[in-house]
N, C-alpha and C positions, 0 to 999 in steps of 0.2 A: 701519511695520507694528506692530500691537499685540503686546506680548509676553505669551504665555499661559503661566503656570506652574501645573503640576499636581503636587502632592506625591505621593510614592510611596504613602503611606497612602490618599490620596484616590483614586488610580488603582486600587489593589488593591480598595478597597471598591466602587468603581463596577463593576469587572469581575465581582466576586463577585455583584453584584445583576443581572448579565446585561445591563447597559446600556452597558458600556464600549465595545462595538463602535461604537456611534453616536458617542460622544465622541471616540474615537480616529480614526474615519473623518473627522470634521470637522477635526481637527488635521492629519491626513495630507493632506487636500485643500488646506489652506492652506500647509503647510510642506514637503510631500514634494518630493524632487528630481525634476526633469523631465529624463528621459533623452534624449539625442540618439543618433543611430545609431552614433556612435563612442565613446560613454561606456561604461565598464565597469559592470556590474551588481553592486552590493554585496549579498552574501549573508550571512545568518546560518544556521548549521547547528545544528539543535536536536535533541537526543537522540543521544548520541555513542558508544553501544556498537555494535559490529559494523557494520551497514549504513552508518553515517555515514562510515566510512572510504572507501567507494565514492563517496559524495558528495564528499568531500575530493579524492579522486583525479580525479574528473570535473571539478571546478571548477579544479583545477590544470591539467588538460589543456586547459581553455578559458580559460586565464589572460589571454589578450589581450582577452577580452570579459567576464570575471568576476573579482571579487575577494571574498575571504572576510573580511568586516569583523568578524564575531562568531562565537563558538562557545558553546554553552549546554548544560548538563546539571545535573540536580538532585543528582547524585552528584559530590562534590568530587574523588574519586580518578579517576573516569572523565574528568571535565572536565580535570584536570591532565594526564593521559596524552595525551588527544586534542589539547589545546592545544600540548603539546610537539611532537607529531608534525606538527601543522599548521605551526608555526613553522619546523621543520626542512625540511618539504617545500616551503613557499611562499616562504621567505626573509624573512618578516615575521611579526609576532605579532598575530593577531586578538584583539580584546577578548574576555575570558572572562567569562561571566555564568552565574549559577545560576538566575535566574528569567526565563523567556521573556517575561513581561509587560513587563519593562523594555526588552527588544528591540523589542517592538511600539510602544513610545513613541519609539524612536529615528528621527529623520528621516533618518539616514544610511543605514538599511537599506532596500533596494529589494525584496528577496525573501527568503523563509525556506524552508529545506528541513526536512522533518519526518521523523525516523527514530526516533521515540519508541515506547513500547509502543502497541498498537493502540487502547486506550481513549482515547488522547489525539489520534489522527489527525484526526478530524473536528472536535472542539471547538477544537483549536489552529488548524487550517486555517481554520475559520470566523472565529475571532478575528483571524487574520492578514489575511484578505480585508477584514474590517470595519475593520482598522487601516490599510488602504491598501497592503498588501503583496501582491506576487505570491507564489504558493505552489507548491512542489514537494513533494508528499506521497507517502510510500511507500505501497505496497499493504499491506493493503487501505485504501482511502480512508476507511473508517468501521468502527466496531465493530458496527453493526447497520443494517438497511435504512432506518430513519427518519432516522438521522444522514446517511447517504449522500444521501438525497433532499433533506434540508435543506441540505447543502453545495452541491449542484447549484443549488438555489434562491438561496442566498446569492451564489454566484459570478455568477449571471445578474443579480442585483440590483445588485451593486457593480461588476461589470465587470472585476475583476482576473483575471489568468490563474491557473488551477489545473491543473497537470499531475500525473497519477498515475504512480507509479514502476513501471509495467508496461512495462519497457524493451524487450521483444521487439518492440514497435510501431516501434522505431527500429533494429532489427537488419536490415541490408541483405539478408541471406540469407532471413530470414523474410518480409520484404516481397516479395522476388522470388518465393518459393514461393507465397505467398497470391495474388499477382497472376496467376501462371500458373494456379492453381486457378480463379480467377474467370474466366479466359479459356479454360476448357475443357480443361485438361491431363488431367484424369481424368473427363471427362464431367460429369455432374451430381453434385456432392458431397452425400451424405446422412447419413453417420455419422462421428463423431469419437470416438476413444478416447484418453484422456490418463491418465498415471500418474506417480506419485512414490514412490520407495522410499528408505529411509535406515536406519541402525542406531542410532537414538537410545537413550540409556541411561535407566534409571529415574531419576526425580527424588526418590524416597524419600518418607518421611513427614516433613513439615516440623514444626518446633517454634516456638512463639512465642518471640521473643527481643528483647532491647533493640535499638532502631533504631541501626544503625551511625552513629557521630558525623558522618561525611562525607555522609550521605544525608538530604535533606529528604523524609521519607516522606509528609508531608501533601501536598506539591506533587506528588510522584510519583503519588499516587493521584488527585489533581485531581478530575475529574468522577465518578469511581467512588465508590460508597458506602464509607465508612470501614471498614477491617478492621485488626486488629492486625498488626504486622510478623511475618512468618514467614521462617525462614532458607533456604527453598528456592524463593523467588519471584524475587527480584532478583539478577542483572541480566538473565537470559535466560528462565527457566522460567515467567515470567508468560504466555507463549504458551499454556500448557496449563491456565490457570485462566479460567473463563468470565467472571468479572467484569472481567478485563483483556484477555484474548486471544480469538482466534477459531479456534484449532485449526489443524491442518495444511491443512485445506481452503482457508482464506484465506491462511495463511502462505506456502504454495507453490503450491497449486492455482490461485490467481488468474492466474498467468502462462500456464499451459497452457490453461485454460478461456477466457481472453480470446482466445488465438490460435484456438482451436476455433471459437468463435462468429464471429470475424472471417472465417475461411476459409469457413464455412458460410453466411455472411450471415444469422446468426440473432441475434435479440434475446432477450426474455424468453420462456421456454417455456410450454407449456400445463400440463404436469404435471412434478412432481419427486418422486423417491423416493430414500431413502438408508438403507443398512443397514450396521451395523458395531458395534464396541465396543472397549473397552480390554481386550485379551486378553493382551498379552505380559508386562506387569508389573502388580502390584497396589500402587498407590501413590497420591499425591495428584493425579495427572494426571486432569483432569475430562473431557477429550474422548476420542474414539476414538483408537486407534493404527492401526486398520484400518477402512477405509470404502470402500464402493462406492456411487456415486450416479449417477443418471440424470436427464437433462433431455430431456423428450420434446416434440416439435413435431408439427404435422400431417404433415409430410413429411420429417422428419429427426430425429436424436437425437445427444446428446452423453453420453458416459460418462466418469467420473473415478474413479480408484482410488488410494488411498494406503495405504502400508504403512510406518509411521514407524519401526518397530523391526525390520524384516526386509528385508535389502538385496537380495533376488532381483531381477534386472534383466529388463526386456522389451527385445527387440531389442538386447541388449548395453548398454542404457542404464538408468541409475537414474531418469531422468525423460525425458519426451518426449510426443509425440502422433502419431497416424496419422489422416489424413483419407481416408476411403473414398468412392469415387464409382462411377458406372456403367461407367467404362472403366479403373479402376485405383485406386491408392492413393499417397499421399505421406506419408513418415515425416519428421517435423520435430523437431529439437532446436536449441538456440541456435547450434550450430556447423555443422550439416549439414542438408541435406534430400535424401532419396532417393525416386526414383519407381519404382513397381512396377506390373506389369500385373495383369490379373484373376486370374492363376494364382499370383501372389506372386513372380514373377521380377523381379529388379531390372533396370531398363532404363537408368537414369542416376543419377548421384550428384554432389552439389555440396557443397563444404566451404569453410569460412572460419574460420580461427583455431582456438581451443581452447574447448570448452564446459566450464563449471564443473561440478564434481560436486555432488551433493546435500549433501555434508558441508561445503561452503564456505558459511559464515555471513555473509561480507562481500559476495561477488558483484561485485567490481570488474572491469569488462570494457569492451570497446569499445562495446557497445550502450548501456551506461549513460552513457558519455562522449557518445555521439551523442544520447541522450535529453536530457541536460542541454544540449547544444549547440542542439538544437531549441527548448528552453524559453527559453534566453537569446536566441536569434534572434527568438523571438516577442515578447519584452519589448522588444528594441532596435529591431527592424525591422518588427514586425507580421506575421512569418511565421505560418503556420497551425500550431497545436499538433498534435503527433503523437498525443497521447492526452489530450485535455481531460477533466476529471473527469466530464463528462456521458456520455462514452463508457466510461471506465474503471469507472464506478460500476455499469454494467449487469452485467458479470461478477462484480463484488463482491457485488451484491445476489443474484444467482443462487446464489452459493456460500453466502451467509448463509442463504438459504432452504433449502438442502440441510442446513445445520446444524439448522434448525428442524424439517425433516422427520425428521431423525435423533432429535431430542429427543422429538417426539410419536409417533414410530414408526408413521407412516402416510403415504400419498401426499398431496401437496398439489396442489390445483388453483389455477392461477395466472392472474391477469388479465394477458394478454400486453401490455397497453398501459402498465402501470406496475409490474408485478411483485408487486402485492399479492395476498395469499392470499384465496381465495374460499370462502365458506360453511364457515369453520372458526374460530370465535371464539377458541378456546383457542390455536390456533397463531398467530393474529393478535396476541395479547397479547405475543408475542415479537418483533414488528416493531420495537419500540423497547426502551428500557431504563430502569431506575431510576437517577436521578442523585443525587449528594450535594447537599444543599440549597444553592442559590445558584450551582451550577456548570452547570446545563443550558444548552446552546447555544440561541441564538434567532436568528430572522431579523433 
């Protein structure tokens, strides 16, 4: 077999020009490992702050079928901390890497998991698929609707598996509740209300500062247009800046809205409205801290409410959803579902385990373990994915559209076949984003 040697500089230059996916895919096709049903899947975990620890715990729990071969982060301190934890938990030391592009070159890696900031989710997932890797990408699977649609198209073209981290799709109790709803538990379901509350603190007014020596700020920004480093963005507050994050709607609402549309049997709505603002603090936070958004269909409706900085609960829960039908309602959170009659009297209750609070930024739990188990079984045995990106992207796009409705401060009319905004050129300009030159993802 001919030996192909690509230098790191050649590889980085090719990727920057947007053609690396084709070059890597060719290499992967020739040299990639062929998995048998008994082989362990080699994973690289990329983006190692907070949620990545749930990825690690889930891969450890599936250790008979999965192995962590690499861990990767652009921040050396975060990388060192996570690598130490991984070695301690796993009993072996995964290779530590600062640049994910080197991982995509590795023929040892079968699958990558992505827990980076949101602006990296789709571009990295697309590069991973084009490099011949299976991909587990955290929610949201994209930063904007155009990226999500492109990721779905790339997955279909290259055929690698892409699972989104909306792990309630693998929660046995939620599956049971939704199945009962579909089989007439509450008659015809027609309304879903979901909510999220938390007591997030102010992020203050950031100041331009020297880039910390352990951080590759250029690679951290990646596809996003370049900005000077500010001291209140990394490692978590990027969520609240539009150039990198997607706000609380995508950060947490993805989970509840995905279950709402699943239970109602709903895809893209006909109309979307969103109202809210940044009311609790005056700081650099660019999104709302309070938002009420509605997704309207011909015969049903979904409502989502977030209060990021005010922890008042509904039904004694800081997050959850209620599905309402012609014969009653079902209250669902990750650890419970309760059935109510038309007068609001509880008629039955089902519990399993402990639901995480909204203050938990890691979210390591049994349903994440099960979601990873499903992904691994799909790679090894061809099992059906619980949440392929083509399904997960619907809820993500809906929520991104509600962000656009909030931005333009008016109702959006939606094409229910593909989610695109109708008869509103200004709003449709927000369907995609501006990329740093040379970093835009491509089919």
